[in-house]
N, C-alpha and C positions, 0 to 999 in steps of 0.2 A: 174494843180489845183487849184481845188475853194475855195473861201478865207471860208468855210463852211467844205471844210478838213483841210483845212492849222488848223486851228482853234482846229480840234480835236489833230492831231499832235504834239500841242504844250502846247493843254491842257495835252494826256497821258505824253509827255516827261517831264514836268512838276514833272508829277503822280509819275514816272517812280526814276526819282533823286530822286525826297521823302523816296520813299518805299524803294529803293535801301538804301539808306544810314543811315534810322534808322532801319529796320530790323538787319542791321549787327552791329550796334552801339549795339543793343539793348544786342547781343547776346556775343556781343563780351563782354561783362560786368559781366555777369552770371560765372563769374569762371574760373581759369588760369590756363597749367600748366605749373611751372617755368621754366625747364629750354629750350622748345619750344616756348613758348609765350614772355619773354623776348632776344630774339635771336638779334631778327632787335634792341629792345631797348636799347639795349650796341652799337654796334656796329657805329647806327642810332649816336650817344653822341661821342664814337668816333673822328667820322667823323667833328664833331664841334669843335673838341679843337685842331684838326688840320697833327690827324693818318690815314692812309687807308690802303684798304683793299686790300692782298697783299704785297702790302709795307712794314705795319708794324705793322700784324693782320694775321694770318692765312685764309682764308675764302676755305667752300667746298660746296659752292650752290650756289656762284654768284655774283654781287658787283653793280647791279644797286637797289634790293633793303635798301643795304643798303646807299648808298646816297640819294635817294629819304624821304629815312629814315632823315636821316641827314637835307633834303631840308624842313622837314610837321615840324623838331621840327626846324629847324630858321623862321618859319611865327608863328607857333601858341606856342612854351614853349614846353622846355622839360618839357611833363607832359603825364600822360597816355590816353589825350582827341586825342592829338597831331600826338600820335598812332594809336589809333583806329580809327580815323577819316581817315589813310592814306589808310586803311584798309577798309575803307568805301568808298570813294570815287576810287575804282578801281573794288571795289563791284556798282556802279554809271558804272562806262568803260564800266564793258562787258555786263549790260545791257541796255545801250544806246546804244553802240556798233548794238546789237544783234539788237533792234527794229527798226536802221534806217536802218540795210542792212536787215531786211525779208523785211521791203518801198519799199524797191527795185524790189522787184519782188511778196509780197503777196497782194495786196488789201484790204484787209480784215483787217482794218487797230486794233482793238478793238481784233482781234485775234492776231494780232502782241503783243499787249502792252501785254496781260494772259502772253503769254510768255517769253516774258522778266521779270515777277515777277516773274514767274517763276524760270527762270535762276538767279534774285536777289532773294529768296529767297533758292537755292538750291548751288549756289558758297561762295561765303564770310562768310555767315555766321555760316558755320559748325566750320574754326576756330575762324572767329572774328577779329584776331593779323594779319598784316604783315607778310607772310608764302611765302616760295619761288614757290611752289608747286603750290599755287590757284597764283600767281602770273605767272609762267611760264605755267601754263593751260593758263588765263584769253587770257594773249599775242601774243600766238599761234594759240586761238579762233579766233584773230580778225587778225593773218596771215592769215589765210582761210580765213575769208571775203573778204580778202582785195586780193586777189589771186581772189575771184571767180569771184568780183564787175570787177579785172582789164580784167579778164578772157573773159566774157560778154557784158562791157560795153565796151572795148577796150578805155581806157582811161588813159592818158601817166602819171596823181597824182599817179594814183594808183601801176602805176610798178615804182616809182621812191620812193616813201615811203615803200614798201615792201620789200627790204632786212633792213631798219632803223629799224622796229619792230620784223623781225625776227633777228637779234641780240639783238635785247631790249629782247627779249625772253630767248634768250641762256643765258642769263647775266644774269635774274634773276634765272637759272633753268637747269640745262648742258640737265634734264630730265623733260619736255616729249616735251622738246622745240626743244632737239636733233631732236628724233625723224619724226615731223613734220617738222622741216624743210627741213632733207636729203626729205623724201617724197617728202613734196613743188620743189626741185629742178630738184630733176627725172620729176615733170611732168609741172614744166616751161623748161627746154630742152624738153619735146616730145612735146609741145606746141607750141615752137622755131621753131620746127625742122620742121613738119607737117602738121599746120594749120596759124599760123601769126609768122612772122618775126617784124613785123615793128617795133614795142615797143623793143627789144633787145635793145641801144640803151639809151632807159630808166630804164630797170633795169639795166647795166652795170655802169653807174651813177651813178645809187644808191647805187650800191652796193660799187662802187668808194671811196661815200667819206663815209658810214659806215667805210670802211678800213682804209680810214685816220683819222676819228674823233679818231677812235678807237689811232692810234698808235701814234698821239698825245696827247691823254691821258697818255698816256704809259712814252709819253719825257717828257707833260710835270713836268705830279709829280716821275719824275726818278724813273717808277719800274718796275724791269729786268721782259721781256721777258718771260725767259722760267722760274723763278719763278712763274707768271703767267700761265703759260704752262703746269706747275707741281702740281698749288692746282686747277684750275679750269677745265682743261682735264685728268692730268694723274691718282690722285685719285680719284675722280671719278667714273671711270673711273672700276678700282681696285675693289672698293667695290661695282659692279654694275657685272660687270665678277662674282663677288663672291656669289653672290645672284640667279644668273643668275644659275649656276652654284652649290647652295647650299650649297656650303665653310661651311668647322665646323667652320671657321671667322662669318659669315655671321649671323644677325639674325631669331631666329629660323621663325618670322611673316611675314619675308622678303625671304624667302625661296622659292622659286620658287617654286621646286616640291613636297613643300606641299601648295600652293595656287589651282595646276593645277589639282581642284578635280571640278566636277560634279557642286556642292553646293557650290565649292567658287568662280565659274566663271560663270555658264545660271544661278546656285539660286541666286546668290548676284545679280548677271548686269543683270535680267533678261531685265530689261525692256530696259537697252541699247540695248541684242542684240533683242530682241524686233521689233528695230524703222532700227540695222543696216541688220538683216533677209527683211524685210521690200525692205529696200535700195536698196539690191543685187535682191530681184526681178523685180522692176524695173529697174535695170541694166543690168539682161538678157532680161528683155522686152525691152530696146532700142537694144541691140546687134542685136536681133532677126526680128526686122519692120523694122533698119533703122539705118543698118549696113555701107549705104555708104552713108549716107549725112551728108554732110560737120557740117552742122550747130548740127544737134546731136548730130554727132559725139564729138561734144566739149562739150554738156553737158554731157554725155557719161563720158567723160575724166574727169572733173572736179567732180562730181556724186563720178565716179570710188573713185577718190583724199579723201571725208569725207569718204567713205567705210576703207578704206587705216588707215586712221587719226585715226578713229571708234577706231579700233582691235589697233592701239599703246596707242591713254593714259592709253586701258582698257590691255594692257600689260607695264608699267610705273605702273599702279595701281598696280600691280601684284608682283612684285620688292618693295614694299614699304610700308614701314613697323608704316605707320601710317593710320588714320583714313581712310577711302574712302572718294575721295574728289572727284570723276567725275562724282557723279549723275546728279551735271548740265546739263553735256555733255544728255542728256532724254529731255529738253525742246530744245535743240539745232534741235537735230538730227530730234525732233520733228518740226520741222519748213523748217530744210532742205525739212522732207517726204511732207512737203505741197507744195512744192517752184516744186518738181516731178513731184506728180500728178499735179500741172499746166502746167507744159509745158508740160505733153502726151495727154492732153486737142490736144494740136498744132499740133500734127504730123499729119498725111494722111495716 
């Protein structure tokens, strides 16, 4: 990397940080919805007072956001700004992570910068304040980035931290992270079985460390595992199954049968499907031209994962009763498409 390129990246990183922070900060102060907006303001405060989720108050979305908000309160005080800074920080996190990820594969830095700015615009500003769907979406995307880098770059550090990020995404919100984690585990097994077993021990080590940290958390705070399982696993499954089956107990706005229409899927999410269909076309091209080449097969594997993860995000969006929160996937899928098109130029 020459000095000019390094300076350009630094300038773009600074611009992304400033833009991602302030665009979310601006829209967070444009209004609020009393129930959802203050959900983690209260729970974050409870934790600073010595109470803990699951043990002292019921939770349904996860515990990671609660503890993070308590952390931001401890630094910035109990005020609205501390609450908004938390969400703005995560807007920076996904925008910057995406920029750094793209720079590993796309040499057009300005193009990577514009896509990252689009992510910053479409990701957290739609809610402004800490929200479980956004946290889970962001950490799930970072999980995909890390898996992609782990497969292509063959670096043990990516395999070590992958289970930890997967855990944090699930502990933010069970979906969409549960879907994404399930898909990634399947593709990890395929990767280890058919392509490269070299980093199995590093992934297992990361998974074991994540489990140790989790059970230490339960033991130190004396949280009953059965209560944790009931609140974090069983109750959300019951709610989710009711929405999928369109039971009377489910919100009308979250019933899958009400969303599965041409207007509700292809019409509303047309730009997402544009990139999904483009991804599918490239996968078919890979399969037709390079089925027996190991290197291309690895690209085929992770690009197939992107396709399934995109559909997983859409499925979760269809069973939610909230606003559309996955539009930030449009620039993300555009970035992946650019990488795929660049890969096509290497095919002989």
